[in-house]
C-alpha positions as a LaTeX table, in Angstrom:
\begin{tabular}{lrrr}
\hline
Residue & $x$ (\AA) & $y$ (\AA) & $z$ (\AA) \\
\hline
Met1 & 130.07 & 109.64 & 84.47 \\
Thr2 & 127.47 & 108.91 & 87.94 \\
Val3 & 125.01 & 106.24 & 88.01 \\
Ile4 & 122.61 & 107.49 & 90.85 \\
Val5 & 121.08 & 103.92 & 92.29 \\
Thr6 & 117.51 & 103.71 & 94.14 \\
Lys7 & 115.98 & 100.83 & 95.98 \\
Met8 & 112.62 & 100.54 & 95.11 \\
Ala9 & 109.50 & 98.47 & 96.36 \\
Gly10 & 109.19 & 94.98 & 95.74 \\
Gly11 & 113.16 & 94.25 & 94.90 \\
Ile12 & 113.63 & 96.67 & 92.08 \\
Thr13 & 116.71 & 98.68 & 91.88 \\
Gln14 & 116.90 & 101.44 & 89.84 \\
Leu15 & 120.12 & 102.96 & 87.92 \\
Phe16 & 120.05 & 106.23 & 86.56 \\
Asn17 & 123.22 & 107.40 & 84.60 \\
Thr18 & 123.08 & 111.17 & 84.59 \\
Lys19 & 125.32 & 111.17 & 81.33 \\
Thr20 & 123.35 & 109.46 & 79.09 \\
Gly21 & 120.28 & 109.72 & 80.80 \\
Lys22 & 119.76 & 106.02 & 80.45 \\
Val23 & 117.42 & 104.67 & 83.51 \\
Thr24 & 117.48 & 100.93 & 84.16 \\
Tyr25 & 115.19 & 98.72 & 86.68 \\
Lys26 & 116.53 & 95.91 & 87.54 \\
Cys27 & 114.68 & 93.03 & 89.66 \\
Lys28 & 116.69 & 91.61 & 92.50 \\
Ala29 & 113.64 & 89.31 & 93.45 \\
Asp30 & 112.56 & 86.35 & 91.91 \\
Ser31 & 109.69 & 88.05 & 90.44 \\
Ala32 & 108.55 & 91.96 & 90.91 \\
Phe33 & 105.52 & 93.92 & 89.24 \\
Met34 & 106.26 & 97.76 & 88.57 \\
Leu35 & 103.51 & 100.30 & 87.35 \\
Ser36 & 105.66 & 102.36 & 84.82 \\
Glu37 & 104.14 & 105.18 & 82.66 \\
Pro38 & 107.07 & 104.75 & 80.09 \\
Phe39 & 106.23 & 101.41 & 79.37 \\
Gly40 & 102.34 & 102.48 & 79.57 \\
Gly41 & 101.38 & 99.71 & 81.97 \\
Ile42 & 102.91 & 97.53 & 84.75 \\
Val43 & 106.20 & 95.73 & 83.82 \\
Lys44 & 106.47 & 92.30 & 85.15 \\
Phe45 & 109.81 & 90.98 & 86.01 \\
Ser46 & 109.82 & 87.34 & 85.34 \\
Gln47 & 113.03 & 86.29 & 87.05 \\
Lys48 & 115.79 & 87.42 & 89.28 \\
Gly49 & 117.96 & 89.99 & 86.92 \\
Ala50 & 115.15 & 90.75 & 84.81 \\
Met51 & 115.44 & 94.24 & 83.22 \\
Ala52 & 113.61 & 97.33 & 82.05 \\
Ile53 & 115.66 & 99.93 & 80.06 \\
Val54 & 114.67 & 103.50 & 79.10 \\
Thr55 & 116.77 & 105.72 & 77.25 \\
Gly56 & 114.48 & 108.54 & 75.68 \\
Asp57 & 111.63 & 107.41 & 73.56 \\
Ala58 & 114.11 & 103.69 & 73.52 \\
Lys59 & 112.54 & 100.95 & 75.59 \\
Thr60 & 113.74 & 97.54 & 75.75 \\
Leu61 & 112.65 & 94.46 & 77.91 \\
Asp62 & 114.65 & 91.21 & 79.15 \\
Ser63 & 112.58 & 88.84 & 80.57 \\
Cys64 & 109.74 & 91.25 & 81.23 \\
Glu65 & 106.38 & 91.77 & 79.95 \\
Ile66 & 103.82 & 94.35 & 80.16 \\
Ile67 & 100.30 & 93.68 & 81.56 \\
Lys68 & 98.12 & 97.37 & 79.93 \\
Leu69 & 94.88 & 98.43 & 81.98 \\
Asn70 & 92.63 & 95.82 & 80.58 \\
Asp71 & 94.32 & 92.62 & 80.36 \\
Glu72 & 94.10 & 89.76 & 82.50 \\
Gly73 & 95.89 & 89.87 & 85.65 \\
Tyr74 & 96.37 & 93.76 & 85.87 \\
Lys75 & 94.19 & 93.79 & 88.88 \\
Glu76 & 95.92 & 91.09 & 90.77 \\
Ala77 & 99.56 & 92.87 & 89.87 \\
Leu78 & 98.19 & 95.81 & 90.80 \\
Ser79 & 97.22 & 94.69 & 93.94 \\
Lys80 & 101.04 & 92.94 & 94.56 \\
Ile81 & 102.38 & 96.19 & 93.84 \\
Ile82 & 100.20 & 98.16 & 96.43 \\
Glu83 & 101.35 & 95.31 & 98.90 \\
Ala84 & 105.23 & 95.58 & 98.06 \\
Lys85 & 105.20 & 99.09 & 98.18 \\
Lys86 & 103.39 & 99.13 & 101.87 \\
Thr87 & 105.93 & 96.83 & 103.15 \\
Phe88 & 109.07 & 98.91 & 101.67 \\
Val89 & 107.18 & 102.25 & 102.99 \\
Asn90 & 106.99 & 100.46 & 106.47 \\
Gly91 & 110.65 & 99.04 & 106.69 \\
Lys92 & 111.81 & 102.59 & 105.95 \\
Leu93 & 109.23 & 103.90 & 108.37 \\
Glu94 & 110.77 & 101.33 & 111.27 \\
Asn95 & 114.01 & 101.99 & 110.56 \\
Ala96 & 113.52 & 105.76 & 110.65 \\
Gln97 & 112.12 & 105.53 & 114.51 \\
Lys98 & 115.05 & 103.47 & 115.45 \\
Glu99 & 117.07 & 105.97 & 114.06 \\
Ile100 & 115.00 & 108.76 & 116.45 \\
Gln101 & 115.13 & 106.48 & 118.99 \\
Glu102 & 118.62 & 105.96 & 119.26 \\
Leu103 & 119.51 & 110.28 & 118.64 \\
Glu104 & 116.97 & 111.02 & 121.12 \\
Asn105 & 118.64 & 108.90 & 123.53 \\
Gln106 & 121.75 & 110.09 & 123.06 \\
Leu107 & 120.01 & 113.36 & 123.43 \\
Ser108 & 118.77 & 112.85 & 126.90 \\
Ser109 & 122.48 & 111.31 & 128.11 \\
Leu110 & 123.89 & 114.66 & 127.44 \\
\hline
\end{tabular}
């Protein structure tokens, strides 16, 4: 069995079990939002350790709720997702730029 772990925006970690096809989203922050096609809306993780699980057609939620497109709070949740993704991408960009700079420094010293 192999589990592929992927860090996502907003303090969410995705765990994908390659043997079973089970995908688990676990909240590492105090709360988070994730746009999710399998759940048909935005998953609101209400607390640290909350989980959303997809195994084939079966879906389960633990300390989560779904916010649908026409629900009150959808716009605010989507705004939080956008902000979390921007922060996440900017962090990755900064790390990549530092790594490139270190490699360029190493190259110039050769």
